[in-house]
C-alpha angles and dihedrals in degrees: 000000000000090000092050091053092049091049092050091048092049092050090049092052091049091050093051090047092052092048092048089060095046109136140179122247089268093054098257117145118240093207106056133051100248134147115286129213089229103050125214121254137173128193127186136188129184118215110188100319095328119107119211116192130184115197114190150135122249116228118196122233092215091186094304124138102253111177116061093008118040087025103029120214114254096021129105110258126193093235091231135009140288114002122020116299101234136197122199129199119192090201137023114285141175121241115204087340096311122114121246125179123233117273144084119299136187106245116218133163138201108214121217135173093243105009136031131199117220112203128200107197126196086220106081100159105068131113104252118308098306094109096033115144122191092214087067092061116124092185143352125197132182119228138172119246119227133210110250142176112279116277114190092189117050111246140185118210137181107230135179093021112196133169092268106019149031139184119237110209127193111205125188132149104337098328131094121193114193130188125181123232121196129189129199090230100173093049092049094045092048091052090046092050090053091051093047093049090057088067133059091305090077090071097057130070094225096065095054091042091052091050093049090046092054093051091047095048091051094040094234135122094009093168089055090045090057092049091049092050090050088052089052092051090048090054092049127341111225140159089255100058096037090052091047089051088057090053091051092049090049091051088051091054094249096132099166092051090044092053091050092051091045093052090048091051093049089052088057096045125112124221095271093047092051091050092050091048091052091049088053089054089052089052087055090051091250095134098157092052090048092053090053090055093046090053094046090049090055091051094047097041105021097167101044119108096233089053090059090044090052091052089048087058091048093052091042091054088054094049092247095134096164092062091038090057090047092053092044091055090050089051091053091056094065101027122113114256090248090064100044097087091057091046091051089054090051089050092054091050093050092048087054087052093247120147108244091204091073 
C-alpha cells in the first residue's frame, strides 16, 4: 500500500511538472502572464448610444503566405489569434441587413478567394476555432473581400462611421474584409429616454428639455417633444425651455403659438442669451431680425459687454467702422478674459475696415 501511494504521488508530480511547461506552438507559456507573439488589442465604437467592441489578438504576417495557406480557403478561421476573437454589442443590431441580438459573440470567418463568411457564434469563450460548432452559430453573413495595402499585424477598424451605422473591417496582409453594422438609433434612444425619465431626471427641467431637444433635432415624436417641454417648464420655467418650445411649435406648423412662445422667451432672456440668439439669426441669414435683437439688447442691458459687441456688429454691417471700433473697445472692458483674444481679433478687423459679420 505504501508503494502504491508513492507511485501515485510521483505520477501526480510528473503531471504537474508537464502542465507547468505547457506551451503554445510559438513557445508562449499558458501559465504565466508573459509577452505574446500575437499581442492583445481592443477597439470600440459607439453608434448612437450603442457600444460595439472587438476584442482580439494580432498575429503578424512576417512574410508568410496567409490566405489559402496559413488560413486555408473554405475552413473556419478564428479571425485573429489565441483565444476567441469576440465582438460585443450593447444593444440589438443588424449585420449586413440581418438582425442580431445584443451580447458577446465569438467572431470566426471562412476565407474564400471571392467571398467570405463572417460567423457570430454564441460560444465566445473558446481557444481559437478548434472547438467551433456550426450549431452554435447566432448568425452567418456573406461578404466580399477587398484588396488592401499590406498590414503585417492583423487589425480591426471602424470605417464609414455614420449616425446609425459603421463598417467593421478586418485587415491582414493584403486583404480587407468589411461587414456593415446598423443600429436603430432613434428607437433605442427613445426607449432609453423613457427609462431615464422614470428616475431622478423627471424632477429637473434639464432632463425633459434634453428629451424634447433630441426629438426636435431628429424630427421625430414632435407631440411627445411638446409634452416633454411643457414638463420641463412646469419643473422650472426658463428662457431655454420656453425658446425650445417655440422651436417645437414652429416645427409642428403652429406659427402663431411659436411666435408667442418666442416673444415670451426673449422677454426672459439675459444679455448673453439675447446676443447668442441674434448670432443664430445671422447664421440663418436673417440679418435684419438680428439687428433688431442687438438694438433691443443694448437698450435693455446697456452696460453689458455682449450688448456693446452686438452694437459693434450693427455698426459694422452699416460700414460705420468708427462707431463699431468704439463699441468693440467698450465690449473688451467688461468681457471675461477667455473672450478677449477673439475680441482683439475683431478689433483688428474693424480697424482694417472689414465687416466682422462676414
